mmCIF entry with sequence, helices, sheets and N, C-alpha, C, O atoms, coordinates in Angstrom:
data_MODEL
# 
_entry.id   MODEL 
# 
_entity.id                         1 
_entity.type                       polymer 
_entity.pdbx_number_of_molecules   1 
# 
_entity_poly.entity_id                      1 
_entity_poly.type                           'polypeptide(L)' 
_entity_poly.nstd_linkage                   no 
_entity_poly.nstd_monomer                   no 
_entity_poly.pdbx_seq_one_letter_code       MGNGVSKSNAGVKLPKRLVNRQMLRSIFVLFVDKILNFSKLDAMD 
_entity_poly.pdbx_seq_one_letter_code_can   MGNGVSKSNAGVKLPKRLVNRQMLRSIFVLFVDKILNFSKLDAMD 
_entity_poly.pdbx_strand_id                 A 
# 
loop_
_entity_poly_seq.entity_id 
_entity_poly_seq.num 
_entity_poly_seq.mon_id 
_entity_poly_seq.hetero 
1 1  MET n 
1 2  GLY n 
1 3  ASN n 
1 4  GLY n 
1 5  VAL n 
1 6  SER n 
1 7  LYS n 
1 8  SER n 
1 9  ASN n 
1 10 ALA n 
1 11 GLY n 
1 12 VAL n 
1 13 LYS n 
1 14 LEU n 
1 15 PRO n 
1 16 LYS n 
1 17 ARG n 
1 18 LEU n 
1 19 VAL n 
1 20 ASN n 
1 21 ARG n 
1 22 GLN n 
1 23 MET n 
1 24 LEU n 
1 25 ARG n 
1 26 SER n 
1 27 ILE n 
1 28 PHE n 
1 29 VAL n 
1 30 LEU n 
1 31 PHE n 
1 32 VAL n 
1 33 ASP n 
1 34 LYS n 
1 35 ILE n 
1 36 LEU n 
1 37 ASN n 
1 38 PHE n 
1 39 SER n 
1 40 LYS n 
1 41 LEU n 
1 42 ASP n 
1 43 ALA n 
1 44 MET n 
1 45 ASP n 
# 
_struct_asym.id          A 
_struct_asym.entity_id   1 
# 
loop_
_struct_conf.conf_type_id 
_struct_conf.id 
_struct_conf.pdbx_PDB_helix_id 
_struct_conf.beg_label_comp_id 
_struct_conf.beg_label_asym_id 
_struct_conf.beg_label_seq_id 
_struct_conf.pdbx_beg_PDB_ins_code 
_struct_conf.end_label_comp_id 
_struct_conf.end_label_asym_id 
_struct_conf.end_label_seq_id 
_struct_conf.pdbx_end_PDB_ins_code 
_struct_conf.beg_auth_comp_id 
_struct_conf.beg_auth_asym_id 
_struct_conf.beg_auth_seq_id 
_struct_conf.end_auth_comp_id 
_struct_conf.end_auth_asym_id 
_struct_conf.end_auth_seq_id 
_struct_conf.pdbx_PDB_helix_class 
_struct_conf.details 
_struct_conf.pdbx_PDB_helix_length 
HELX_P HELX_P1 AA1 GLY A 4  ? LYS A 13 ? GLY A 4  LYS A 13 1 ? 10 
HELX_P HELX_P2 AA2 LYS A 16 ? MET A 44 ? LYS A 16 MET A 44 1 ? 29 
# 
_struct_conf_type.id          HELX_P 
_struct_conf_type.criteria    ? 
_struct_conf_type.reference   ? 
# 
loop_
_atom_site.group_PDB 
_atom_site.id 
_atom_site.type_symbol 
_atom_site.label_atom_id 
_atom_site.label_alt_id 
_atom_site.label_comp_id 
_atom_site.label_asym_id 
_atom_site.label_entity_id 
_atom_site.label_seq_id 
_atom_site.pdbx_PDB_ins_code 
_atom_site.Cartn_x 
_atom_site.Cartn_y 
_atom_site.Cartn_z 
_atom_site.occupancy 
_atom_site.B_iso_or_equiv 
_atom_site.pdbx_formal_charge 
_atom_site.auth_seq_id 
_atom_site.auth_comp_id 
_atom_site.auth_asym_id 
_atom_site.auth_atom_id 
_atom_site.pdbx_PDB_model_num 
ATOM 1   N N  . MET A 1 1  ? -6.352  -9.894 -0.765 1.00 0.00 ? 1  MET A N  1 
ATOM 2   C CA . MET A 1 1  ? -6.350  -8.491 -1.228 1.00 0.00 ? 1  MET A CA 1 
ATOM 3   C C  . MET A 1 1  ? -5.009  -8.197 -1.909 1.00 0.00 ? 1  MET A C  1 
ATOM 4   O O  . MET A 1 1  ? -4.408  -7.149 -1.676 1.00 0.00 ? 1  MET A O  1 
ATOM 5   N N  . GLY A 1 2  ? -4.551  -9.113 -2.739 1.00 0.00 ? 2  GLY A N  1 
ATOM 6   C CA . GLY A 1 2  ? -3.239  -8.913 -3.354 1.00 0.00 ? 2  GLY A CA 1 
ATOM 7   C C  . GLY A 1 2  ? -3.299  -8.051 -4.579 1.00 0.00 ? 2  GLY A C  1 
ATOM 8   O O  . GLY A 1 2  ? -2.489  -7.133 -4.713 1.00 0.00 ? 2  GLY A O  1 
ATOM 9   N N  . ASN A 1 3  ? -4.237  -8.306 -5.498 1.00 0.00 ? 3  ASN A N  1 
ATOM 10  C CA . ASN A 1 3  ? -4.240  -7.581 -6.757 1.00 0.00 ? 3  ASN A CA 1 
ATOM 11  C C  . ASN A 1 3  ? -5.092  -6.333 -6.694 1.00 0.00 ? 3  ASN A C  1 
ATOM 12  O O  . ASN A 1 3  ? -6.011  -6.244 -5.880 1.00 0.00 ? 3  ASN A O  1 
ATOM 13  N N  . GLY A 1 4  ? -4.786  -5.350 -7.564 1.00 0.00 ? 4  GLY A N  1 
ATOM 14  C CA . GLY A 1 4  ? -5.497  -4.070 -7.534 1.00 0.00 ? 4  GLY A CA 1 
ATOM 15  C C  . GLY A 1 4  ? -6.935  -4.173 -8.032 1.00 0.00 ? 4  GLY A C  1 
ATOM 16  O O  . GLY A 1 4  ? -7.762  -3.318 -7.714 1.00 0.00 ? 4  GLY A O  1 
ATOM 17  N N  . VAL A 1 5  ? -7.237  -5.202 -8.804 1.00 0.00 ? 5  VAL A N  1 
ATOM 18  C CA . VAL A 1 5  ? -8.592  -5.338 -9.353 1.00 0.00 ? 5  VAL A CA 1 
ATOM 19  C C  . VAL A 1 5  ? -9.607  -5.523 -8.231 1.00 0.00 ? 5  VAL A C  1 
ATOM 20  O O  . VAL A 1 5  ? -10.643 -4.858 -8.198 1.00 0.00 ? 5  VAL A O  1 
ATOM 21  N N  . SER A 1 6  ? -9.294  -6.438 -7.308 1.00 0.00 ? 6  SER A N  1 
ATOM 22  C CA . SER A 1 6  ? -10.210 -6.707 -6.201 1.00 0.00 ? 6  SER A CA 1 
ATOM 23  C C  . SER A 1 6  ? -10.346 -5.473 -5.323 1.00 0.00 ? 6  SER A C  1 
ATOM 24  O O  . SER A 1 6  ? -11.419 -5.193 -4.789 1.00 0.00 ? 6  SER A O  1 
ATOM 25  N N  . LYS A 1 7  ? -9.245  -4.736 -5.178 1.00 0.00 ? 7  LYS A N  1 
ATOM 26  C CA . LYS A 1 7  ? -9.285  -3.520 -4.347 1.00 0.00 ? 7  LYS A CA 1 
ATOM 27  C C  . LYS A 1 7  ? -10.221 -2.497 -4.973 1.00 0.00 ? 7  LYS A C  1 
ATOM 28  O O  . LYS A 1 7  ? -11.050 -1.915 -4.273 1.00 0.00 ? 7  LYS A O  1 
ATOM 29  N N  . SER A 1 8  ? -10.106 -2.268 -6.271 1.00 0.00 ? 8  SER A N  1 
ATOM 30  C CA . SER A 1 8  ? -10.939 -1.279 -6.913 1.00 0.00 ? 8  SER A CA 1 
ATOM 31  C C  . SER A 1 8  ? -12.403 -1.702 -6.882 1.00 0.00 ? 8  SER A C  1 
ATOM 32  O O  . SER A 1 8  ? -13.290 -0.866 -6.709 1.00 0.00 ? 8  SER A O  1 
ATOM 33  N N  . ASN A 1 9  ? -12.656 -3.001 -7.049 1.00 0.00 ? 9  ASN A N  1 
ATOM 34  C CA . ASN A 1 9  ? -14.033 -3.512 -6.972 1.00 0.00 ? 9  ASN A CA 1 
ATOM 35  C C  . ASN A 1 9  ? -14.602 -3.302 -5.581 1.00 0.00 ? 9  ASN A C  1 
ATOM 36  O O  . ASN A 1 9  ? -15.756 -2.900 -5.438 1.00 0.00 ? 9  ASN A O  1 
ATOM 37  N N  . ALA A 1 10 ? -13.804 -3.570 -4.553 1.00 0.00 ? 10 ALA A N  1 
ATOM 38  C CA . ALA A 1 10 ? -14.277 -3.385 -3.182 1.00 0.00 ? 10 ALA A CA 1 
ATOM 39  C C  . ALA A 1 10 ? -14.468 -1.890 -2.904 1.00 0.00 ? 10 ALA A C  1 
ATOM 40  O O  . ALA A 1 10 ? -15.356 -1.503 -2.144 1.00 0.00 ? 10 ALA A O  1 
ATOM 41  N N  . GLY A 1 11 ? -13.636 -1.062 -3.521 1.00 0.00 ? 11 GLY A N  1 
ATOM 42  C CA . GLY A 1 11 ? -13.716 0.378  -3.308 1.00 0.00 ? 11 GLY A CA 1 
ATOM 43  C C  . GLY A 1 11 ? -15.060 0.949  -3.723 1.00 0.00 ? 11 GLY A C  1 
ATOM 44  O O  . GLY A 1 11 ? -15.538 1.922  -3.140 1.00 0.00 ? 11 GLY A O  1 
ATOM 45  N N  . VAL A 1 12 ? -15.666 0.340  -4.733 1.00 0.00 ? 12 VAL A N  1 
ATOM 46  C CA . VAL A 1 12 ? -16.967 0.821  -5.197 1.00 0.00 ? 12 VAL A CA 1 
ATOM 47  C C  . VAL A 1 12 ? -18.045 0.591  -4.157 1.00 0.00 ? 12 VAL A C  1 
ATOM 48  O O  . VAL A 1 12 ? -18.966 1.395  -4.014 1.00 0.00 ? 12 VAL A O  1 
ATOM 49  N N  . LYS A 1 13 ? -17.924 -0.523 -3.423 1.00 0.00 ? 13 LYS A N  1 
ATOM 50  C CA . LYS A 1 13 ? -18.954 -0.869 -2.448 1.00 0.00 ? 13 LYS A CA 1 
ATOM 51  C C  . LYS A 1 13 ? -18.706 -0.177 -1.085 1.00 0.00 ? 13 LYS A C  1 
ATOM 52  O O  . LYS A 1 13 ? -19.658 0.135  -0.369 1.00 0.00 ? 13 LYS A O  1 
ATOM 53  N N  . LEU A 1 14 ? -17.463 0.052  -0.745 1.00 0.00 ? 14 LEU A N  1 
ATOM 54  C CA . LEU A 1 14 ? -17.163 0.585  0.573  1.00 0.00 ? 14 LEU A CA 1 
ATOM 55  C C  . LEU A 1 14 ? -17.295 2.099  0.579  1.00 0.00 ? 14 LEU A C  1 
ATOM 56  O O  . LEU A 1 14 ? -17.193 2.730  -0.473 1.00 0.00 ? 14 LEU A O  1 
ATOM 57  N N  . PRO A 1 15 ? -17.522 2.697  1.752  1.00 0.00 ? 15 PRO A N  1 
ATOM 58  C CA . PRO A 1 15 ? -17.573 4.160  1.884  1.00 0.00 ? 15 PRO A CA 1 
ATOM 59  C C  . PRO A 1 15 ? -16.233 4.772  1.493  1.00 0.00 ? 15 PRO A C  1 
ATOM 60  O O  . PRO A 1 15 ? -15.184 4.145  1.644  1.00 0.00 ? 15 PRO A O  1 
ATOM 61  N N  . LYS A 1 16 ? -16.280 6.006  0.987  1.00 0.00 ? 16 LYS A N  1 
ATOM 62  C CA . LYS A 1 16 ? -15.049 6.653  0.536  1.00 0.00 ? 16 LYS A CA 1 
ATOM 63  C C  . LYS A 1 16 ? -14.064 6.838  1.668  1.00 0.00 ? 16 LYS A C  1 
ATOM 64  O O  . LYS A 1 16 ? -12.858 6.687  1.473  1.00 0.00 ? 16 LYS A O  1 
ATOM 65  N N  . ARG A 1 17 ? -14.563 7.163  2.854  1.00 0.00 ? 17 ARG A N  1 
ATOM 66  C CA . ARG A 1 17 ? -13.635 7.361  3.978  1.00 0.00 ? 17 ARG A CA 1 
ATOM 67  C C  . ARG A 1 17 ? -12.831 6.102  4.249  1.00 0.00 ? 17 ARG A C  1 
ATOM 68  O O  . ARG A 1 17 ? -11.611 6.162  4.408  1.00 0.00 ? 17 ARG A O  1 
ATOM 69  N N  . LEU A 1 18 ? -13.502 4.973  4.300  1.00 0.00 ? 18 LEU A N  1 
ATOM 70  C CA . LEU A 1 18 ? -12.814 3.716  4.592  1.00 0.00 ? 18 LEU A CA 1 
ATOM 71  C C  . LEU A 1 18 ? -11.843 3.371  3.484  1.00 0.00 ? 18 LEU A C  1 
ATOM 72  O O  . LEU A 1 18 ? -10.737 2.896  3.740  1.00 0.00 ? 18 LEU A O  1 
ATOM 73  N N  . VAL A 1 19 ? -12.262 3.614  2.242  1.00 0.00 ? 19 VAL A N  1 
ATOM 74  C CA . VAL A 1 19 ? -11.398 3.315  1.098  1.00 0.00 ? 19 VAL A CA 1 
ATOM 75  C C  . VAL A 1 19 ? -10.145 4.184  1.138  1.00 0.00 ? 19 VAL A C  1 
ATOM 76  O O  . VAL A 1 19 ? -9.031  3.692  0.957  1.00 0.00 ? 19 VAL A O  1 
ATOM 77  N N  . ASN A 1 20 ? -10.337 5.479  1.375  1.00 0.00 ? 20 ASN A N  1 
ATOM 78  C CA . ASN A 1 20 ? -9.175  6.382  1.451  1.00 0.00 ? 20 ASN A CA 1 
ATOM 79  C C  . ASN A 1 20 ? -8.238  5.961  2.537  1.00 0.00 ? 20 ASN A C  1 
ATOM 80  O O  . ASN A 1 20 ? -7.024  5.956  2.337  1.00 0.00 ? 20 ASN A O  1 
ATOM 81  N N  . ARG A 1 21 ? -8.772  5.603  3.704  1.00 0.00 ? 21 ARG A N  1 
ATOM 82  C CA . ARG A 1 21 ? -7.921  5.182  4.820  1.00 0.00 ? 21 ARG A CA 1 
ATOM 83  C C  . ARG A 1 21 ? -7.175  3.920  4.456  1.00 0.00 ? 21 ARG A C  1 
ATOM 84  O O  . ARG A 1 21 ? -5.979  3.812  4.728  1.00 0.00 ? 21 ARG A O  1 
ATOM 85  N N  . GLN A 1 22 ? -7.861  2.947  3.839  1.00 0.00 ? 22 GLN A N  1 
ATOM 86  C CA . GLN A 1 22 ? -7.215  1.685  3.417  1.00 0.00 ? 22 GLN A CA 1 
ATOM 87  C C  . GLN A 1 22 ? -6.103  1.984  2.399  1.00 0.00 ? 22 GLN A C  1 
ATOM 88  O O  . GLN A 1 22 ? -4.990  1.469  2.504  1.00 0.00 ? 22 GLN A O  1 
ATOM 89  N N  . MET A 1 23 ? -6.430  2.818  1.423  1.00 0.00 ? 23 MET A N  1 
ATOM 90  C CA . MET A 1 23 ? -5.461  3.099  0.352  1.00 0.00 ? 23 MET A CA 1 
ATOM 91  C C  . MET A 1 23 ? -4.244  3.832  0.933  1.00 0.00 ? 23 MET A C  1 
ATOM 92  O O  . MET A 1 23 ? -3.105  3.481  0.623  1.00 0.00 ? 23 MET A O  1 
ATOM 93  N N  . LEU A 1 24 ? -4.478  4.835  1.763  1.00 0.00 ? 24 LEU A N  1 
ATOM 94  C CA . LEU A 1 24 ? -3.372  5.574  2.366  1.00 0.00 ? 24 LEU A CA 1 
ATOM 95  C C  . LEU A 1 24 ? -2.507  4.637  3.184  1.00 0.00 ? 24 LEU A C  1 
ATOM 96  O O  . LEU A 1 24 ? -1.280  4.725  3.156  1.00 0.00 ? 24 LEU A O  1 
ATOM 97  N N  . ARG A 1 25 ? -3.149  3.740  3.912  1.00 0.00 ? 25 ARG A N  1 
ATOM 98  C CA . ARG A 1 25 ? -2.397  2.804  4.770  1.00 0.00 ? 25 ARG A CA 1 
ATOM 99  C C  . ARG A 1 25 ? -1.533  1.870  3.914  1.00 0.00 ? 25 ARG A C  1 
ATOM 100 O O  . ARG A 1 25 ? -0.354  1.663  4.201  1.00 0.00 ? 25 ARG A O  1 
ATOM 101 N N  . SER A 1 26 ? -2.139  1.309  2.858  1.00 0.00 ? 26 SER A N  1 
ATOM 102 C CA . SER A 1 26 ? -1.390  0.359  2.020  1.00 0.00 ? 26 SER A CA 1 
ATOM 103 C C  . SER A 1 26 ? -0.269  1.088  1.276  1.00 0.00 ? 26 SER A C  1 
ATOM 104 O O  . SER A 1 26 ? 0.829   0.547  1.146  1.00 0.00 ? 26 SER A O  1 
ATOM 105 N N  . ILE A 1 27 ? -0.521  2.301  0.786  1.00 0.00 ? 27 ILE A N  1 
ATOM 106 C CA . ILE A 1 27 ? 0.521   3.083  0.119  1.00 0.00 ? 27 ILE A CA 1 
ATOM 107 C C  . ILE A 1 27 ? 1.638   3.395  1.098  1.00 0.00 ? 27 ILE A C  1 
ATOM 108 O O  . ILE A 1 27 ? 2.813   3.295  0.744  1.00 0.00 ? 27 ILE A O  1 
ATOM 109 N N  . PHE A 1 28 ? 1.291   3.775  2.335  1.00 0.00 ? 28 PHE A N  1 
ATOM 110 C CA . PHE A 1 28 ? 2.304   4.073  3.344  1.00 0.00 ? 28 PHE A CA 1 
ATOM 111 C C  . PHE A 1 28 ? 3.152   2.853  3.650  1.00 0.00 ? 28 PHE A C  1 
ATOM 112 O O  . PHE A 1 28 ? 4.375   2.946  3.757  1.00 0.00 ? 28 PHE A O  1 
ATOM 113 N N  . VAL A 1 29 ? 2.497   1.704  3.791  1.00 0.00 ? 29 VAL A N  1 
ATOM 114 C CA . VAL A 1 29 ? 3.248   0.457  4.088  1.00 0.00 ? 29 VAL A CA 1 
ATOM 115 C C  . VAL A 1 29 ? 4.195   0.129  2.931  1.00 0.00 ? 29 VAL A C  1 
ATOM 116 O O  . VAL A 1 29 ? 5.352   -0.222 3.161  1.00 0.00 ? 29 VAL A O  1 
ATOM 117 N N  . LEU A 1 30 ? 3.710   0.240  1.690  1.00 0.00 ? 30 LEU A N  1 
ATOM 118 C CA . LEU A 1 30 ? 4.578   -0.057 0.547  1.00 0.00 ? 30 LEU A CA 1 
ATOM 119 C C  . LEU A 1 30 ? 5.741   0.933  0.491  1.00 0.00 ? 30 LEU A C  1 
ATOM 120 O O  . LEU A 1 30 ? 6.873   0.550  0.192  1.00 0.00 ? 30 LEU A O  1 
ATOM 121 N N  . PHE A 1 31 ? 5.458   2.213  0.780  1.00 0.00 ? 31 PHE A N  1 
ATOM 122 C CA . PHE A 1 31 ? 6.494   3.234  0.744  1.00 0.00 ? 31 PHE A CA 1 
ATOM 123 C C  . PHE A 1 31 ? 7.585   2.941  1.779  1.00 0.00 ? 31 PHE A C  1 
ATOM 124 O O  . PHE A 1 31 ? 8.776   3.012  1.476  1.00 0.00 ? 31 PHE A O  1 
ATOM 125 N N  . VAL A 1 32 ? 7.162   2.611  3.002  1.00 0.00 ? 32 VAL A N  1 
ATOM 126 C CA . VAL A 1 32 ? 8.119   2.295  4.079  1.00 0.00 ? 32 VAL A CA 1 
ATOM 127 C C  . VAL A 1 32 ? 8.900   1.044  3.721  1.00 0.00 ? 32 VAL A C  1 
ATOM 128 O O  . VAL A 1 32 ? 10.105  0.969  3.960  1.00 0.00 ? 32 VAL A O  1 
ATOM 129 N N  . ASP A 1 33 ? 8.214   0.060  3.147  1.00 0.00 ? 33 ASP A N  1 
ATOM 130 C CA . ASP A 1 33 ? 8.892   -1.179 2.788  1.00 0.00 ? 33 ASP A CA 1 
ATOM 131 C C  . ASP A 1 33 ? 9.971   -0.939 1.741  1.00 0.00 ? 33 ASP A C  1 
ATOM 132 O O  . ASP A 1 33 ? 11.049  -1.531 1.812  1.00 0.00 ? 33 ASP A O  1 
ATOM 133 N N  . LYS A 1 34 ? 9.687   -0.071 0.767  1.00 0.00 ? 34 LYS A N  1 
ATOM 134 C CA . LYS A 1 34 ? 10.680  0.245  -0.256 1.00 0.00 ? 34 LYS A CA 1 
ATOM 135 C C  . LYS A 1 34 ? 11.877  0.952  0.376  1.00 0.00 ? 34 LYS A C  1 
ATOM 136 O O  . LYS A 1 34 ? 13.023  0.642  0.049  1.00 0.00 ? 34 LYS A O  1 
ATOM 137 N N  . ILE A 1 35 ? 11.619  1.899  1.278  1.00 0.00 ? 35 ILE A N  1 
ATOM 138 C CA . ILE A 1 35 ? 12.705  2.620  1.944  1.00 0.00 ? 35 ILE A CA 1 
ATOM 139 C C  . ILE A 1 35 ? 13.583  1.646  2.719  1.00 0.00 ? 35 ILE A C  1 
ATOM 140 O O  . ILE A 1 35 ? 14.810  1.731  2.666  1.00 0.00 ? 35 ILE A O  1 
ATOM 141 N N  . LEU A 1 36 ? 12.952  0.719  3.442  1.00 0.00 ? 36 LEU A N  1 
ATOM 142 C CA . LEU A 1 36 ? 13.718  -0.253 4.212  1.00 0.00 ? 36 LEU A CA 1 
ATOM 143 C C  . LEU A 1 36 ? 14.544  -1.131 3.276  1.00 0.00 ? 36 LEU A C  1 
ATOM 144 O O  . LEU A 1 36 ? 15.698  -1.442 3.571  1.00 0.00 ? 36 LEU A O  1 
ATOM 145 N N  . ASN A 1 37 ? 13.964  -1.525 2.167  1.00 0.00 ? 37 ASN A N  1 
ATOM 146 C CA . ASN A 1 37 ? 14.701  -2.359 1.205  1.00 0.00 ? 37 ASN A CA 1 
ATOM 147 C C  . ASN A 1 37 ? 15.892  -1.598 0.627  1.00 0.00 ? 37 ASN A C  1 
ATOM 148 O O  . ASN A 1 37 ? 16.976  -2.160 0.469  1.00 0.00 ? 37 ASN A O  1 
ATOM 149 N N  . PHE A 1 38 ? 15.690  -0.332 0.315  1.00 0.00 ? 38 PHE A N  1 
ATOM 150 C CA . PHE A 1 38 ? 16.789  0.486  -0.232 1.00 0.00 ? 38 PHE A CA 1 
ATOM 151 C C  . PHE A 1 38 ? 17.874  0.657  0.816  1.00 0.00 ? 38 PHE A C  1 
ATOM 152 O O  . PHE A 1 38 ? 19.056  0.570  0.483  1.00 0.00 ? 38 PHE A O  1 
ATOM 153 N N  . SER A 1 39 ? 17.520  0.893  2.059  1.00 0.00 ? 39 SER A N  1 
ATOM 154 C CA . SER A 1 39 ? 18.506  1.066  3.112  1.00 0.00 ? 39 SER A CA 1 
ATOM 155 C C  . SER A 1 39 ? 19.299  -0.235 3.309  1.00 0.00 ? 39 SER A C  1 
ATOM 156 O O  . SER A 1 39 ? 20.500  -0.201 3.575  1.00 0.00 ? 39 SER A O  1 
ATOM 157 N N  . LYS A 1 40 ? 18.613  -1.381 3.175  1.00 0.00 ? 40 LYS A N  1 
ATOM 158 C CA . LYS A 1 40 ? 19.302  -2.655 3.299  1.00 0.00 ? 40 LYS A CA 1 
ATOM 159 C C  . LYS A 1 40 ? 20.328  -2.827 2.160  1.00 0.00 ? 40 LYS A C  1 
ATOM 160 O O  . LYS A 1 40 ? 21.449  -3.286 2.378  1.00 0.00 ? 40 LYS A O  1 
ATOM 161 N N  . LEU A 1 41 ? 19.912  -2.447 0.947  1.00 0.00 ? 41 LEU A N  1 
ATOM 162 C CA . LEU A 1 41 ? 20.839  -2.548 -0.173 1.00 0.00 ? 41 LEU A CA 1 
ATOM 163 C C  . LEU A 1 41 ? 22.031  -1.598 0.030  1.00 0.00 ? 41 LEU A C  1 
ATOM 164 O O  . LEU A 1 41 ? 23.166  -1.971 -0.267 1.00 0.00 ? 41 LEU A O  1 
ATOM 165 N N  . ASP A 1 42 ? 21.793  -0.396 0.522  1.00 0.00 ? 42 ASP A N  1 
ATOM 166 C CA . ASP A 1 42 ? 22.886  0.531  0.772  1.00 0.00 ? 42 ASP A CA 1 
ATOM 167 C C  . ASP A 1 42 ? 23.825  -0.025 1.824  1.00 0.00 ? 42 ASP A C  1 
ATOM 168 O O  . ASP A 1 42 ? 25.044  0.110  1.710  1.00 0.00 ? 42 ASP A O  1 
ATOM 169 N N  . ALA A 1 43 ? 23.259  -0.655 2.854  1.00 0.00 ? 43 ALA A N  1 
ATOM 170 C CA . ALA A 1 43 ? 24.097  -1.205 3.916  1.00 0.00 ? 43 ALA A CA 1 
ATOM 171 C C  . ALA A 1 43 ? 24.961  -2.342 3.388  1.00 0.00 ? 43 ALA A C  1 
ATOM 172 O O  . ALA A 1 43 ? 26.101  -2.508 3.821  1.00 0.00 ? 43 ALA A O  1 
ATOM 173 N N  . MET A 1 44 ? 24.416  -3.138 2.440  1.00 0.00 ? 44 MET A N  1 
ATOM 174 C CA . MET A 1 44 ? 25.193  -4.215 1.858  1.00 0.00 ? 44 MET A CA 1 
ATOM 175 C C  . MET A 1 44 ? 26.378  -3.689 1.093  1.00 0.00 ? 44 MET A C  1 
ATOM 176 O O  . MET A 1 44 ? 27.471  -4.249 1.181  1.00 0.00 ? 44 MET A O  1 
ATOM 177 N N  . ASP A 1 45 ? 26.181  -2.606 0.333  1.00 0.00 ? 45 ASP A N  1 
ATOM 178 C CA . ASP A 1 45 ? 27.290  -2.028 -0.431 1.00 0.00 ? 45 ASP A CA 1 
ATOM 179 C C  . ASP A 1 45 ? 28.284  -1.405 0.515  1.00 0.00 ? 45 ASP A C  1 
ATOM 180 O O  . ASP A 1 45 ? 29.296  -0.860 0.075  1.00 0.00 ? 45 ASP A O  1 
# 
């Protein structure tokens, strides 16, 4: 489930609730990961 194409294709088949939950979860994980990466860079400086 790396690329967005497979995600959008799966989204058509899956129920909207499940898709929204998956999307929110993946977005949240990416958001937290970016924050952690930024804090690591700040700590290095």
